[in-house]
N, C-alpha and C positions, 0 to 999 in steps of 0.2 A: 562824774557821773557815769561817763563812758566806761571808765575802767570798773566801776562799780556794777554796771549791767554786764560787762564782759566777764566778771568773775563768776556771775550767777547764770552764764548762758548755759545752755543744754550741752553744748560741746565740750565746755570745760568740766561739767559735772560729770559727763560720761567718762572723760578721760581720767578723772580723779577716781572714779569707782573701779575702772579697769586696772589702774595702778595699784589700788589697794588689793584687788582680788590677785593680781599677779604676784604682788610681794608675799601675799599669804600663801599662794600656791608654792613658791619657790621655797618659802619657810617650812611648809609641811612635806615637800620632797627631801629637803635636807634632813628634817628628823626622821623620815621614813628610811634615808640611807644609813643614817647613824644606827637606827635599830636593826637594820639588816646587817650591818657589819658587826654589831654587838653579838647578835645570835650566831654568826658564822664563828666568831672567836670562842664563844661559849661552847659550840658543838665540837670544835677541834680540841678544846681543853678537855671535855668529857670523853671523847674518843681516846685520847692520849693516855688518859688516867684510868681507863675502864679496867685494865688487868691488875693495876696496883690496887684499886678499890676493892676487886674481887679477893685479892690476896689478903687485904686487910680484914675483910669481912670473914675470910676462912680462919684467920689467925684469932680473932676474938669471938667467933660463932661458937655454938655448941659443938660437942663430939659428933653429934648426928649430922649437922650441916658439914663438918670438915669430911666425914665419911661420904656424905652424898657428892660433894665437889670430887672427891677421888674416884668414886666409880664412874662418873660421867667422862672422865679422862682415860679409864683403864676398863673399857666394857669387855666382859668375858662371857662365855657360855660353855657348859659341860654337860656331857651325857653319859649315862651309864644304865645297865640293866641288872636287876637282881633276879635270881633264879630261886624258885621255892618248889619243894616237893611236898604236896599237901596230903592231908589224910582223907579218910572216907568220909562221905558225906558233908556236912557243913563244918569246916574248920577255921579258926582265927589264929593270926599270926601277928606278933608285934614286930615290925620292922624298923622302928626308931632308931635303934643302934646303928643299923646298916646305913640309913639315911644321914645319920649325924657324921658317920665316917666319911661318905661321899662329900658332904658340904665341907668338911674340914680339908679333904684332899683337894678340892676343887680351888681352894684358896679364896673363894668369894667372902667379901666383907659385907656387901650391902646388895639385896636382891631379893629373889624368890627361888624356892625349890618346888617343882611341880612332880607329883608322883601319880602315875596313871598305870592302871591295870590294862593288860593287852588282851583281856579276854572277857567275853559277853556274860560269863557266869562267875566273875571273879569281881569283888568290890574292894575299894580303898576308902577307908573312913577314918576319921579322927574321934577317938574316945578312950575311957580308961581300960587299961588292960587289967581286969580282975576276974579270977576264975569263975565266981559264981554269976558275975555280971555276964560273963561268956556265954554260960548256960543260959541265962535269961533271953539273950540276944537270939541265940539259936531257937530257943522254944517259941519266941514271940513271932519271929519271922516266918517259921514253918507253920505257925497256926494261921498267919496272915496269907501265905501261899502253900496250902498243903501239897505234897508231892503226888497224891494219888487222885486228884481232880482230874475230870475228863477233858485235858487241855488237848486242842486241835494240833499243837506243835508236836505233841507225842505220838500223833498217828502217822507212824512211818510210812505205811502204805500208800498214802496220799501226798507224800512229800517229795520233791526233787532235790537229789544230792548236788554237791558243788560240780561246777562244768569241769574242772580239772582233775576230778577224782579218778584214779586209775580203775578201769573196769566198768565205769558208768554208775548209773542209779541203783542197780541191783547190787553190786560190790559195796556201794556206800551204805545201802540198807543192811546188809549183812554185818556190817561193821557196827552200825548204830545198835544193832540187836544185841551186842555185846555189851553195851554201854547203858548205864542206868537213864531213865527218863528225866528230862531236866527242865521242862518248861518252868516249874517252880523256881528253879536257879535263875534263869533270866529274870523273872518278876522281881525277885529279892535283890538281884544285883541293880536293877533300875531304882529300887526304893532306896537302897543304901549309897548308890552312886559309885562312880568308877574312878575318880581322881580327887586329889587334894592339893591346894597350892598354900604354901607355908612362907611367911616372910623371913628374910634373913638380915640380920642387923649386927654389926660388930663382930662378924664371924659366926654367929650362933642363931639357930632357929628359935624364932619368938613364939613359942607355944606355951600352953598352960603346963603347971607342974604334972598335973595328973592326965595330961592329954597324950595319947600314944598314937602313931600313925599303925593303924590296923589293916591287915589284908585278910579278907573274908572269901574262903572259896567254897562255893555252895554246891559245887559238882565234882567233887574229888573222889578218888585220889588222881591227881595229875601233877605233871610238871609245869609250873606256871612262871610267866615272865612279868616282871614290873619295870616299867620304865621311869627314869629319874633324870629330870631337866633341870639344870641350874642356870639361871640368867641374872647378871647384876655385874658389879664391879669389883676389882681387887683393891 
């Protein structure tokens, strides 16, 4: 009877509960340590096999994926300028062959080529180079921005010349009087844009069959510079 009462005493009950909790805590801690060790081993295996996994992906991936991996490891950039002597008034030139030659010379396989006009009255645009379309382009934009409108920019008597112009404002005004008025040229250049960016893949520009890279000078005749910047990988 005494032993029966002892086995059901509060002290013994609390001891059993604490023992149960302690055992379960130790077991949980053991499982947690095993999980942490497993995670560390898995992480080490992943890091050690990362490069070989990338190589296997490159070997089995598409041609574009292989090119992309290559260009990331061999970054390159190339810059050149094209010089053009333009015609009177509004003239259009196809510079696609020159750009293709620069891309080929650069050795770029995957990347982009940016073509930029270095003048505020010269545009760079992508479109078809066809004689009658060129005439349409000229007529359309000259109708949108007629040369003989009373533009404020053409009023030289109220304009200030460049600060570094030899002889000051008067010398600059005398020079401008020998040049055609050109506000309409600025406006047309803004509408057409002054740059284009063309993707390069597998060493070729990825443009459409009938797309040409056109330079449009609205303020000729002049000698013009076109900047060409290629960025990508070999």
